[in-house]
C-alpha positions in Angstrom: 5.4 2.7 5.4 5.9 0.5 2.3 8.4 1.5 -0.3 9.5 0.0 -3.5 12.9 -0.4 -5.1 14.6 -2.2 -7.9 16.8 -5.2 -7.2 19.8 -3.3 -8.4 19.1 -0.3 -6.1 18.4 -2.8 -3.3 21.9 -4.3 -3.7 23.5 -0.9 -3.5 21.5 0.3 -0.5 21.1 -2.9 1.5 22.4 -1.5 4.7 20.2 1.6 4.5 17.2 -0.5 3.8 17.9 -2.9 6.6 18.0 0.0 9.0 14.7 1.3 7.5 13.1 -2.0 8.2 14.7 -2.6 11.6 14.3 0.8 13.2 11.3 2.3 11.4 9.4 -1.0 10.9 8.9 -0.2 7.2 8.7 -2.7 4.5 10.5 -2.7 1.1 9.1 -4.3 -2.0 11.9 -5.4 -4.3 11.1 -5.3 -8.0 12.9 -7.1 -10.8 12.1 -6.0 -14.4 9.3 -3.9 -12.9 7.6 -6.8 -11.1 7.6 -7.5 -7.4 9.7 -10.5 -6.5 10.4 -10.2 -2.8 9.6 -8.1 0.3 11.9 -7.1 3.1 10.0 -6.9 6.4 11.1 -6.8 10.0 11.5 -10.0 11.9 8.6 -9.5 14.3 6.2 -9.0 11.5 7.6 -12.1 9.8 7.0 -14.2 12.9 3.4 -12.9 13.2 2.8 -13.8 9.6 4.3 -17.3 10.1 2.1 -17.9 13.2 -1.0 -16.8 11.3 -0.1 -19.1 8.4 0.3 -22.0 10.8 -3.1 -21.2 12.3 -4.7 -20.9 8.9 -3.2 -24.2 7.7 -4.5 -25.9 10.9 -7.9 -24.5 10.3 -7.9 -25.6 6.7 -7.0 -29.2 7.8 -9.8 -29.2 10.4 -12.3 -28.0 7.7 -11.0 -30.6 5.2 -11.4 -33.4 7.8 -14.8 -32.2 8.9 -16.1 -32.2 5.3 -14.1 -35.3 4.1 -17.3 -37.4 3.8 -19.1 -34.7 1.7 -18.6 -34.1 -2.0 -16.6 -30.9 -2.5 -19.4 -28.9 -4.2 -21.8 -29.7 -1.3 -19.2 -28.7 1.3 -18.5 -25.4 -0.5 -22.3 -24.8 -0.7 -22.7 -25.5 3.0 -19.8 -23.1 3.8 -21.4 -20.4 1.5 -24.8 -20.9 3.2 -23.2 -20.5 6.7 -21.4 -17.3 5.7 -24.6 -15.9 4.2 -26.6 -16.8 7.4 -24.0 -15.1 9.6 -24.0 -12.0 7.4 -27.8 -11.9 7.4 -27.8 -12.1 11.2 -25.3 -9.2 11.4 -27.1 -7.1 8.9 -24.2 -7.1 6.6 -24.3 -7.2 2.7 -24.3 -10.7 1.4 -21.1 -10.1 -0.7 -23.0 -10.6 -3.9 -24.5 -7.1 -3.9 
């Protein structure tokens, strides 16, 4: 479950919210002046997010190096074409519908 709280309330109920995250694996969005500024999540989820971010960064670097010799607009067009081909093969909507 994801709950929201103000920064002031978060400060007052820190221990309770830590328990909520640790034992129930909930997440808490912390708002300041009505806008989200931070999220309290359990450590396991944070590690998964960090691993995914590292994998994503690595994939982006590989794509950048693979398309380094191609102008950006041509590379993006090639990626869009590959995605459209894959969706067509799977019978999925093109994403432009």
